[in-house]
C-alpha positions in Angstrom: 35.5 181.9 212.8 33.0 181.5 210.4 29.3 181.1 211.8 27.1 178.8 212.2 24.0 181.0 210.4 25.0 183.7 207.6 21.7 185.8 208.9 20.0 186.6 212.1 16.4 185.4 211.8 13.0 184.4 214.4 12.6 181.1 212.7 8.8 181.6 214.2 8.4 184.7 212.7 9.1 183.3 209.1 6.4 182.1 206.8 6.4 178.0 206.8 6.5 176.2 203.2 6.3 172.6 203.7 7.5 169.8 201.4 8.6 166.2 201.2 11.4 167.0 199.4 13.6 169.9 198.8 15.8 169.9 196.1 18.5 172.6 195.8 20.1 173.6 192.9 19.4 172.5 189.2 21.4 170.2 187.1 21.7 166.6 186.0 22.0 166.2 189.7 18.8 168.5 191.1 16.9 167.3 187.7 17.4 164.0 188.0 16.7 163.7 192.1 14.0 165.8 191.7 12.0 164.1 188.8 12.3 160.5 190.3 11.4 162.2 194.3 8.3 163.0 192.7 7.6 159.5 191.8 6.4 159.2 195.5 7.2 162.5 197.2 5.9 166.0 196.7 8.8 167.9 195.9 10.3 172.3 195.9 13.0 172.4 193.2 14.9 176.3 194.7 17.5 177.9 192.1 19.0 180.9 192.5 19.0 181.3 188.9 17.1 179.1 186.6 16.9 175.1 185.6 18.9 175.7 182.5 21.4 177.7 184.6 24.3 174.6 185.6 27.3 173.6 185.0 25.9 170.2 183.5 24.9 172.4 181.0 28.1 173.2 179.2 28.9 169.9 179.5 30.4 168.8 176.3 32.5 165.7 176.2 29.5 163.6 177.2 28.6 160.7 180.1 30.6 157.4 181.1 29.2 154.3 180.8 29.8 150.8 179.9 27.6 150.3 176.2 29.8 148.5 174.0 30.4 144.8 174.2 34.2 145.4 173.9 34.0 147.4 177.2 33.4 146.2 180.8 32.7 147.1 184.1 36.2 146.0 185.5 37.6 148.5 182.8 35.3 151.3 183.8 36.4 150.5 187.3 40.2 150.0 186.8 40.3 154.1 184.8 38.5 155.6 187.3 41.0 153.9 189.9 43.9 155.1 188.2 42.7 158.7 187.4 41.6 159.2 191.1 45.3 158.3 192.2 45.1 156.2 195.0 42.2 157.7 196.9 38.6 156.5 195.2 36.8 154.6 197.4 36.1 151.3 195.5 33.0 150.4 197.0 31.6 153.8 195.7 33.7 153.1 192.2 31.6 150.2 191.7 28.8 151.1 192.1 29.5 153.8 189.3 30.5 151.2 186.9 27.9 148.8 187.2 25.0 151.0 188.0 26.1 154.3 185.5 24.5 151.8 182.3 20.7 151.3 184.0 21.2 155.3 184.6 21.4 156.2 180.8 19.0 154.2 180.3 16.5 156.2 182.7 17.7 159.2 181.1 16.7 158.5 177.2 13.0 157.1 179.7 13.5 161.2 180.2 13.8 162.3 176.5 17.9 162.1 176.4 19.1 161.7 172.6 22.1 160.8 172.4 24.0 160.1 169.2 23.3 157.1 167.1 25.6 155.6 163.9 24.2 152.9 162.2 22.0 151.9 164.4 24.0 152.2 167.8 25.1 154.7 170.2 28.0 156.3 169.1 30.9 156.3 171.3 33.9 158.2 171.6 37.0 158.2 173.6 38.5 160.7 176.4 41.6 161.0 178.3 42.9 158.2 180.9 39.8 155.5 179.4 41.3 152.8 177.7 38.1 152.3 176.2 35.1 154.2 173.5 32.9 154.8 176.2 31.0 157.9 176.3 27.8 158.9 175.0 27.1 162.5 173.9 24.4 164.4 172.4 24.5 166.9 169.2 28.1 166.4 169.0 29.1 168.3 171.8 25.9 169.4 173.3 25.5 166.4 175.4 24.8 168.5 178.7 22.7 171.0 176.9 21.0 168.1 175.9 20.8 166.1 179.5 19.6 169.6 181.4 16.8 169.9 177.8 15.0 166.6 178.4 15.0 166.8 182.3 13.6 170.4 182.5 10.8 169.4 180.1 10.0 166.8 182.6 9.9 169.0 185.7 8.3 171.9 184.6 5.3 169.6 183.3 5.2 167.8 186.3 2.3 168.3 188.7 4.4 166.6 191.7 7.6 169.0 191.7 7.4 173.2 192.4 9.7 175.1 191.3 11.5 178.4 192.5 13.2 180.4 190.4 15.8 183.1 191.3 15.5 182.3 195.2 18.6 181.3 197.6 19.3 179.3 200.3 20.5 181.3 202.8 21.2 178.7 205.5 19.7 175.1 205.9 18.1 174.7 209.8 19.3 171.8 211.7 18.7 170.5 215.0 20.2 167.7 217.1 22.2 166.6 213.8 19.0 166.3 211.9 18.3 168.7 208.9 14.3 170.2 209.2 15.2 172.5 205.9 16.0 175.5 204.3 15.9 179.2 205.4 15.0 180.8 201.5 15.3 184.7 200.1 13.0 185.1 197.9 13.1 187.6 194.7 11.3 189.8 196.9 13.8 189.8 199.5 11.1 188.6 202.3 12.6 185.1 203.8 10.7 181.6 204.1 11.1 178.6 206.3 11.0 175.9 204.1 10.6 172.7 206.0 11.2 168.8 204.5 11.6 165.4 205.3 14.5 165.5 203.3 17.1 168.2 201.9 18.5 167.5 198.6 22.0 169.3 198.0 22.9 169.7 193.8 24.2 173.1 193.6 26.9 172.2 191.7 30.6 173.0 191.9 32.9 176.1 193.1 34.5 178.1 189.7 34.3 181.2 190.5 36.7 180.8 193.2 39.3 181.3 190.3 39.4 183.9 188.0 39.7 181.7 185.2 36.7 178.9 185.2 35.0 176.9 182.7 32.0 176.9 185.4 29.3 179.7 184.8 28.7 182.2 186.8 26.3 180.9 189.8 29.3 178.7 190.5 29.9 180.0 193.8 30.2 176.8 195.8 27.3 177.9 198.0 26.3 174.0 198.8 29.5 173.3 200.1 29.6 176.7 202.5 26.2 176.2 203.8 26.7 172.2 204.4 30.1 173.2 206.4 28.1 175.4 208.2 25.3 173.0 209.4 28.2 171.0 210.6 28.6 168.8 207.6 32.1 167.4 206.8 33.6 168.6 204.4 35.9 166.1 202.3 39.5 166.7 200.1 38.7 170.1 198.9 42.0 170.6 197.9 41.7 168.8 195.1 40.9 171.0 192.3 40.8 169.9 188.6 41.7 172.4 186.0 41.0 171.2 182.7 43.8 172.0 180.3 42.6 173.4 177.5 39.8 176.4 177.4 39.8 179.1 174.8 42.1 181.3 175.7 42.0 184.3 173.4 41.3 188.4 173.7 37.5 189.1 174.0 35.9 185.5 174.3 35.1 183.4 178.0 37.0 180.4 178.5 35.0 178.8 177.1 35.7 175.0 177.3 37.4 173.3 174.6 36.5 169.7 175.4 38.3 166.9 176.3 37.0 164.6 172.7 38.6 166.8 170.9 42.1 165.4 172.3 40.0 162.2 172.2 39.4 162.2 168.3 43.0 162.7 167.5 43.9 166.6 167.8 47.8 167.4 168.9 49.1 170.4 171.1 51.5 172.5 170.3 53.4 175.2 172.0 53.5 178.3 170.4 56.8 177.7 168.1 54.3 174.3 166.8 56.3 171.7 168.3 54.1 168.7 169.7 55.3 168.4 173.4 53.0 165.8 175.8 55.7 163.2 174.5 58.5 165.3 177.0 55.6 164.0 179.9 53.6 161.4 179.3 53.0 158.1 177.6 49.5 158.8 176.9 50.3 162.2 175.2 47.7 164.2 174.8 45.2 161.5 176.4 47.0 161.6 179.5 44.9 162.6 183.0 43.7 166.7 183.3 46.3 167.3 185.3 49.3 165.7 184.0 48.3 167.9 180.6 47.2 170.7 182.7 50.8 171.3 184.3 52.7 170.3 181.4 50.7 172.7 179.5 51.9 175.3 182.1 55.1 174.3 182.1 55.2 175.0 178.4 54.1 178.5 178.7 56.7 179.1 181.2 59.5 177.6 178.3 58.3 179.8 175.9 56.6 183.3 178.2 53.7 182.5 176.5 49.9 182.9 177.9 49.2 179.8 175.8 49.3 176.7 173.9 47.0 175.4 170.4 45.2 172.5 170.2 45.4 171.5 166.9 42.5 169.1 164.6 43.5 170.5 161.4 44.7 167.2 160.1 41.2 165.8 160.6 38.4 166.1 157.7 36.8 169.2 158.2 33.7 167.1 157.6 34.0 165.4 160.7 35.4 168.2 163.1 31.8 170.2 162.4 29.7 166.8 162.4 31.8 166.0 166.5 31.8 169.3 167.2 29.2 172.0 166.4 28.9 173.8 168.9 32.9 174.2 169.8 32.5 175.2 166.4 30.7 177.8 165.9 31.6 179.4 169.1 35.2 179.4 167.8 33.7 181.2 164.9 32.1 183.4 166.4 36.1 185.1 167.4 37.4 185.0 163.6 39.2 181.4 165.0 38.3 178.2 162.4 38.3 174.6 164.4 38.8 172.8 160.9 41.7 175.1 159.7 43.5 176.8 162.2 45.2 176.0 165.9 43.4 177.7 168.6 44.8 179.3 171.4 44.0 177.7 174.7 45.3 177.7 178.5 44.4 175.6 181.5 41.2 176.9 183.4 39.1 175.5 186.9 36.5 173.2 185.9 35.3 170.8 188.3 36.3 170.3 192.2 36.7 166.6 193.5 35.5 166.8 196.7 32.9 168.2 198.5 30.4 167.5 201.1 31.6 164.2 202.5 28.5 161.1 201.9 27.6 157.6 202.3 27.0 155.5 199.6 23.8 156.6 199.8 24.5 160.2 199.2 23.6 160.8 202.3 25.6 163.0 204.7 26.9 162.9 208.3 23.5 165.4 209.2 20.7 163.0 209.0 18.1 163.7 206.3 20.8 165.7 204.1 21.9 164.8 201.4 24.6 165.7 198.3 24.1 164.6 194.5 26.8 165.5 192.2 30.0 168.0 192.2 28.9 169.4 195.7 29.3 165.7 196.8 32.7 163.8 198.1 30.9 160.1 196.9 34.4 158.8 196.9 34.1 157.8 193.2 36.8 160.5 192.0 39.6 160.0 194.5 42.6 163.0 193.7 41.4 163.5 190.0 38.4 162.8 188.7 38.3 160.2 185.1 36.7 162.6 182.1 33.1 162.7 181.6 32.3 160.3 185.0 31.0 163.5 186.7 27.6 162.9 184.7 27.2 159.1 185.2 28.1 159.8 189.1 25.4 162.1 189.4 22.4 159.6 188.2 24.0 157.1 189.8 24.0 158.6 193.7 20.7 160.5 192.3 18.9 156.9 192.3 20.2 155.8 195.6 20.0 158.9 197.4 15.8 158.7 196.3 15.7 155.0 197.2 16.7 156.1 200.8 14.8 158.6 201.3 11.5 156.9 200.2 12.7 154.5 203.6 12.8 157.2 205.6 9.6 158.8 208.1 8.4 161.4 208.2 10.6 164.5 210.0 9.0 165.6 213.5 11.7 167.5 215.1 11.2 171.0 216.0 13.9 173.2 214.9 15.5 176.2 216.6 18.2 178.8 215.8 20.7 180.6 217.5 21.2 184.3 215.9 24.8 185.9 216.2 25.3 188.3 218.4 26.6 192.0 217.1 25.2 192.2 213.5 24.6 195.8 213.0 25.6 197.2 209.8 26.1 196.3 206.1 29.9 195.3 204.1 31.1 199.0 203.4 33.4 197.6 200.5 31.6 196.5 197.2 31.2 192.9 196.9 32.7 193.0 193.1 35.9 193.9 194.5 35.9 191.8 197.2 35.2 188.8 194.8 37.7 189.9 192.5 40.6 189.8 195.5 39.5 186.6 196.4 39.9 184.9 193.0 43.5 186.3 192.5 44.4 184.9 195.5 43.3 181.5 195.2 45.2 181.6 191.3 48.5 182.9 192.5 48.3 180.5 195.6 46.5 177.8 195.0 45.9 177.4 191.2 48.0 174.9 189.7 50.9 174.6 191.6 51.0 175.1 195.3 54.0 175.6 198.1 53.4 176.5 201.7 55.2 179.7 202.0 51.9 180.6 198.8 49.2 179.0 200.9 50.0 180.5 204.0 50.5 183.8 202.4 47.0 183.2 200.8 45.1 182.6 203.9 46.5 185.1 205.7 44.9 187.8 202.5 42.0 185.5 202.8 41.3 185.9 206.7 41.7 189.5 206.3 37.7 188.8 204.4 36.6 187.8 207.3 34.7 190.4 209.3 31.9 189.7 206.0 30.4 187.3 208.4 29.7 190.2 211.5 27.8 192.7 208.8 24.2 192.4 208.1 24.0 190.7 204.3 20.8 190.5 202.6 21.6 190.5 198.5 22.6 187.0 196.7 25.7 188.7 195.8 26.6 189.0 199.5 25.6 185.2 199.8 27.7 184.3 197.3 30.8 186.0 198.3 30.5 184.9 202.2 30.2 180.7 201.0 32.9 181.8 198.1 35.4 182.9 201.6 34.3 179.4 202.9 35.3 177.8 200.2 38.3 179.1 199.5 39.5 178.9 203.0 39.0 174.9 202.8 40.5 173.9 200.0 43.7 177.0 201.0 43.8 174.8 204.5 43.5 171.7 203.1 46.2 172.6 200.7 48.5 173.5 203.3 47.7 169.8 205.2 48.2 168.1 202.5 52.0 167.9 202.0 52.6 165.7 198.8 51.4 165.8 195.0 49.0 163.7 194.0 46.1 163.8 191.2 45.3 167.8 190.5 47.2 168.5 194.0 50.5 169.8 193.1 53.1 170.7 195.7 56.2 172.4 194.4 57.9 171.6 198.1 56.3 167.9 198.0 56.5 166.9 194.5 56.7 163.3 195.4 53.4 161.0 195.4 53.3 159.7 199.8 51.6 156.8 199.8 52.9 155.6 203.6 51.8 158.6 204.6 49.1 160.4 202.9 46.7 157.6 201.3 44.1 159.4 203.4 41.2 161.7 203.3 41.4 165.0 203.9 38.4 166.3 206.4 37.0 169.5 207.6 34.4 170.2 210.4 33.2 173.8 211.1 33.6 172.9 214.9 36.4 169.8 214.8 38.8 171.8 212.8 41.1 169.3 209.7 41.3 166.4 210.2 43.0 162.7 208.8 40.9 159.5 207.8 42.9 156.8 205.8 41.7 154.5 203.2 41.2 151.3 203.1 39.6 149.6 200.5 41.8 150.8 197.6 
């Protein structure tokens, strides 16, 4: 069994730091909630690398919000519910589509500069959106622009203290209330950080897979520490594989944004044939799970490791203006987006599930909140609609801060029970363990799954459980322990769900089954795996 705490500590022997609000992680979720919280609270932001290292920074496409007169919240709601394949919370989606535009205005007031054409916001359309509603910045560098603006705001805010290069090992709880966190400093010293509220904004878990568009820091830490603390983890079988990441020798799996297809790009197999008409009526703009599986099918049929994305029929000026980051990145590897077909393949991109929250972003543990990709608010259902993630972070970030401001001071006194028997450090190199885990996840819990493979994967993952009986002292060891927790949760939830829905595809249960499976998969450290039926969709 996964233990309550990763390390043995005597809480009363640790130095104590007191703040009103503790924000774990950066990105749009961490930065936005920290800035908003600082209006009425002292804030501590803890990042394991820096404010600039997050999935948000790499978000190219943009942020979805109803801005155009031709669009409406009803259209945005319908598009989100369709993409979510029957598992969205309609209440949560309603909050997103109605409060999203106000959130965009907040980002602008904090210094974010979105692209403008002819005096109006330049809006693009992405897969499964019925209208142009995606705001973008510097063409295809939206995430970077948001992080630039918000981090400048946070660093210059006297009420926000930032700890870079610090690792949150575990949350401290007592009687179902979160009191703070155990944090390891760069020196190796551990401290107990206490607060009125803790906000998890630690991002996703892309490093579960060998091929991912996520940065190195995306190791599922928030989900794992919340699980150990007793939070409910929901719908983590739903992993979105982005259909088009660069697949070229020597190049990282760089994201080729959905917006490229939104602006008219074609997908072609290695024979040069367009193929999406064989899979979906929306062609290249079908939902991501359909496009990703179609690409895998074409790769298998043509015995290739990639397909091509082709936007050479559009004007070079438009391509360079709209996608400067992608254009320049491809050029580094001798690929010209304006004249070459670009080799792409699916890669892990986003986890729809996460730490279960209510409509105020609060978990079942009082005073513990989750915002952004680490959370499961009910917005994304079984498959996230493109560019809804940044919107979700600001909408629920605002709600979280409102709820925190209603909380009285936290007077709970925390107590920790240590795990007996931890005596030695891990024997095998962590880098080897991590690569082995990633290979298991790709092979058995990837785009296509079946019971036999999932059972085999879980069996192999469980051989790594002795890590929890080891004395852990380094960030890479904590990261591996957290990845192992997430890998087991994802695999167990995928095995439990005996149907195919959204981003979860079972070869042995290829059909969607609303009668038996229109429900959430919920995991808890003590209660195991349970299901929760959906009432409002």
